[in-house]
N, C-alpha and C positions, 0 to 999 in steps of 0.2 A: 598503856596510853600511847597511841601512835604519834609519831613526830612527823611533821611536814617540813620539807626543805624548800625554802623560798629563795629565789635569786632577786636581790634588790636591784632596781635599775641603776642606782649609783655605783654599786659594785660592778655591774656589768659594763657601765660606761668607763669606769676606771681601768678595768682590764683591756677593754678595747682600745682606749687611748694610748696606754703604755705599749700595747702590742703594736699598734700602728706606728708609734714613734720608733720602735726598734726595727720594724720592718722597713720603714722609710729610709733609716740610716744604712741598713744593709743593702738595699737595692738601688740607692741613689747613684752610685758610680756606674751602675749598669745602664742607667738612663742618661746621666750627664757624665760622659767618659772623656771629655776633652781635658787638656791640662789646665786650661783656665777654670773649668768647672770644678775640677778636683781642688784647685787652689782656693777657690771661693768657699767650697764646702768645708775644707779643713780650717780655713780661718774663721768661718762662721761658728764652728764647734768650739774653738778656743775662746772666742769672744762671748759665746753663750754661757760658758762656765763662769767667766769673769763677771758678766751681767747678773747672773743668778746669785753669785756670791755677794755682789754689791746690793742686790735686793734683800738679802738677809739683814743688811744694816738699815737701808732706807724704807723698804716696803714692810718688813716684818717687825722691826724694832724702832722705827722712826728716827734713825740717826742719819742726818744729812752730812755726808763726808765729801770733801773736796780733795782727798789724798788717797783714795782706795787703790789707785795704780801702784802705790808703793809696794804693797804686799805682793801683787802679781809680778812687778818688775824685779823686786829682790828675790822672789822665788825663782824667777827666770835666770838671774845672775848666779845664784847658787847651783841651779840645775846645770847651766852651761859650763861652770867651773868643774863641776862633778863629771860631766862628759869628757872634758879635756883630760882630766886625771885618769879616767878609765881608758881613753884613747892612748895615753902615755904609758899604760900598763901599771899604774900604781895600785889599782885593785880591780876587781871584776864586779860589774853590775849590768844587767841587761837594759837596753835602751827603753824597753817598755815600762820599767820601774823608775826612770828619770823623773816623770811627772810627780811621783811620790816624794822624791827629794825636794822638788820645788815646793810641794805642799807643806812639807815640814819646815822649809825655810820661811815660807809665808806665815805659818803659825808662830815661829820663833819671833818674827818682827811684829806679829799681832800681839804677842805677850809683851814685847819691849815697848812698842808705841801705844798699844791699847790701854795699858795701865795708866799712862799719862793722859791720853785723849778722853777716856771715859770718866775722869774726875768731874767733868762738867757735861752738861747736856744742852740741847738746843743749839742756838747761834754760837755759843761759846765753843761747843764741840766742833762745829763746822769750821770755825776760824783756827782752832788748834790743828785740826786735820790738814787745813790749807798750809799752815806753817810747816808742819812736819813734811808734807809733800815737797815744798820748796826746799827745805833743809836737805832732804835726800837727793833731789835733783841737782842742787848745787854741788853736792859732794862728788858728783861724777868727775869734775875736774880736779878736785882736791885729792882724791884717791884713785889715780889712774890704774894702779896695779889691780884693783878689784873691779872697777867699772870700765876700764879700757879707754878712758878719756872720751873724746868726741866720736871716735871711730867705733867704740864698743868692743865686745868680746865675740870672737867668732869660734866656730867649732866644726866638726864633721860627725853627722849623725851616724854614719856607717863606721862603726868602731867595734873591735873585737870579733869573735867568731859568730856567725849567724846562728840564731836560735830557731830551730825548726825550719831552716832555710830562709828565715826572714832577716833581711839586712836593713830595712827601712831606707834603702836607697831610692826605690820608686815612690812616687808621690801617692800611689794607691795604697801602699802598705802604711804610710804615715796617716793617711785619711782614716783607715780602719782603726788604727791605734787611737786617734783622737775621738773617733765614734765610740769606741768601747769606754774610754774615760768619760765622755760626755754622758753616756747612760749611767755609769757608776756614780758620777758626781750629781747628776740630776736626781737620781733615786735617793742619794744620801741627803741632799738638800731638802727634798720633799719629805723624806722621813723626819728631818729635823722639825718641820712645821707640825708634826704630829706628836712630838715629845713634850713633856712637861716644861722643858726649858723654852721650846718654841712657843708654847702657849703663854707662858708668863712673859716672854719677850713681846708678844702682841699686847699684853696687858700694860707693859711699860711704855709701849708706843701710845696706847689709847688713854691711859690715865696713870701716870707714874706715882702720883700721890696716893691713890687707892692701893696700888701694888705695894708700896711701903707700909701702908696701914695694915695689910694683912700679913706682914712679916717678911717681905722680900727685900733684899738690898739691890736697888736698881742699878747701882754702879757695878756690882758683880755681875748682874745679868748682861749688861752692856758689854762688859769686859769679855765675858765668855763668848758672846756673839761675834765680837771683833776677832777673837782667836780663830773661831771656826770659819768665819768669812775670810780671814787671811789664808787659812789652810786651802780653801778651795780656789782662791785667787792665785795662790802659789802653784797649784796644779795646772791652772791655765797658763801661767808664765812658763812652767816647764814644758808644756806641750808647744807653746809658741817658740821656745828655744830649739826644740826638735824640728819643728816645721820650717822655720826661717834660718836656722843654724847661726843666728846672731841675736845678741841682746845689747841694747845701747841705753844711754840715759833717756832717750825718748820714752822708754817703757815705764819709767817712774816719774815722768813730767806731769805737770798740771794739765796739758792738753789731753793726755790719755785719761786722767781722772775726770776731766769735764766731759769727754766723749762717753764714758761709762754713765755718768749722771744723765746726760742728754738722751741717749738712746734707751736707757732703762726706763726713763720716764715716758719716752715716746711709746715704747711697747706697752707700758702699763705697770705701775708698781702695786696695783691693787690685786693682781692675779699672779698665779705662779708661772704661767706661760708667757707673761708680759715681757720679761727680760729676754727670752728666746726670740720673740718677735722683734724686739729692739735690736738684738744681735744681727738678725737677718738684714734689717734696714741698714744697720751701721756698715756691714761688709759690702752690700750691694751699692751703697752710696760712695764708699771709699774706693771700691775696685771698678765699678762700672760707671757710675755717674761722674766720677772725677776724670774719667777718660773721654767723657762726652762734652763737658763744659767746664770752663774755669770757674764758673760761679756756683759750683756744686754746694759749697758751704752756705751760700746765701739761700739756695733752695731748701736745704735742711732747716735752716733757721725759720723760713716761712712756713715749712710743714710743722715745726715745733710750735710756732705761734698759732697755727690753725688748730692743732690738737688741744693746746691749752684753752683755746676760746670755745671750741665746739665739742671736745671729747676729753675733758680733764682726767678722766680714768684711764687714758691711753688707748691705743689701737685695739689691744687684746679685749678691753672691756667693751668696746663698741661691737667687736665681733661676737662676743658672748651675749650681749643684749639682743643683737639681731637673731642669734640662734635660739634665744629664749622666745622671742616673738614668733619665730617659725615653728618652734615646737608646740606652742599654744595655738597655732592655726591662724595667725593674724598677719603673716608677712604679705599676703596678697594685697592688703590694704596699703602697703608701703611701696609697691612696685612702681606705680605711677609717680608718686612724690619723689622717689629716688631718681627716676628717669628725668623728671623736670629739673631736679637739683643738679644732676651731672651735665645736663644740657646747658644749664645756666653757668656752671663752673667752667666749662670748656672755653668759652671766649675769654673769660676772666684770666684763666691760666695762659692762653695763647698771647693775650695782650701784654700781661705782666712779664712773661718769660721773653718775649720779643724785645720789650723795653730793656730788660736786664742784659740780654745778649748784645744789644746794640751799644749800651753804655760800656760794657767790658770790651767790645771791639773798638770803641772810640778811645778808651783810656789805656788799654793794655796792649792792643794790637795796632797802634797808630803807625808803627814803623812799617807794617805790611800793607799800608794803604787803607782807604776808607770803605773798600768793598768787602763784604763778608756774606757768608751763606748761613741762613737761618731757616729751619724746616724745609730745606731744599730749595729755597729761593734766594736769589742774589740781590742783596740790598746794599745800597750806598748810604752809609750813616752820615755822610757829609751833607746830605740834602734833607729838607724838612718833611716831605710827604710821608716817608716810612714812619717818622716819629709821631706825626699827627694821626696816621692810621692806627698805630699801636695804642696811642692814648685813647682814641675813640672806642677801639675794641675792648680795652681794659675797663673803661668807664661803663660801657654798655653791659659788659659782663658782670661787673660789680653790682650794678643796679639790679640786674635780673637775678643775680645770686642772692641779694638781700631779700627780695620778695619771695623767691623760692624757698630760702632758708626759713623764713617766717611761716610759710604755709606748711613746710615739712615739720617744723617744731609743733605747730598746732595739731597736726595729724598724729605725730609721735606721742604727744601728751594724751591725746584722746585714746589711742590704743592702749597705752599703759594704765589709764584709768579703767578701761574695760578689762584688762588683765587682772588688776587687783581685785575688781569685783568678781571675776570669774574664779580666782583662787579662794576668795572669801566664801563664795558659795560652795566650792569644793570642800573647804574645811568645815562648813556647817553641815 
């Protein structure tokens, strides 16, 4: 009996996506070779690992944590102390394995704190993690020998004898180290989603009562996931220690935990690639947008509000839905609605952003005078006409966007109704 070898489209897509991911990381420095670009790419890699580890809690197990930065930060502190010991000649360890030390540190604190936090679920779990995070952050001043006080702990990543000529002095070498660990960690966390523990974690997220009914201890499942998430977060912390050569109390603070929650949700907790998308948004907003405007945090908040209202699945889910529409041959029906929607959103954005920049110039830059430049135009915020014009443009854009969005939603629903009918005919 002859056998036929068939290549499933899903398997081919899986291979192509992972190959493309690795190839992009390998050639990115050849395209973006400036020091700023390498810094952004390196920071994106460390944040992507942290966001993926956070999604193990929120997206895969349904645990909303307000203190996940603790595991990455504590892993970073252990990693940087290890680097200083190696630099002092206490023992030998290559720099490339320092992130593993951070991962073990994160897993240790996952065992320590996870056993307490996972005793409860839901809102109670979230509040306990918030308390743990504040407890650890406040300890930075209580134990300066370990945390370094407000200044933090510094190190020198160029330590010991070079291995294969690699000193990790140049930023390019640090980038490739982060890229390798990003691929390893991403593959490990993706593999976790295919394990029995990963599957039962999804069951605990969706219906914990039924998971207990079939014989699983949901507290043990949550506990194990916290340990694994702490391990990968610790690797991210160790890579951050190598990249920045400093770890401070900011790394374990509530602001870092909140940023992980915000940008992981923005990227999309319902898809595996969502946290990576969120990490890219986080780094670009932190490095680039913060250098353009003082109101960058407000813009991120508005983007978050927009995503919650119109794309609750996150940006990645929106991308995947449009790819699905394109794959089934219906995207041409969305070209005109998208063009109208973008055309309507443009005056809304221009009007709102002008108002925001004028408010910031009036409140924060009053000492520099009332004249400022917005979108290349010189504007005197002490006079009424610029305010009136910005309000009119914003209102007109908002009204146009409202009607365009309704028309777009009607066409979107119509297309997905046709898609469901098309798939039903295919199954029949």
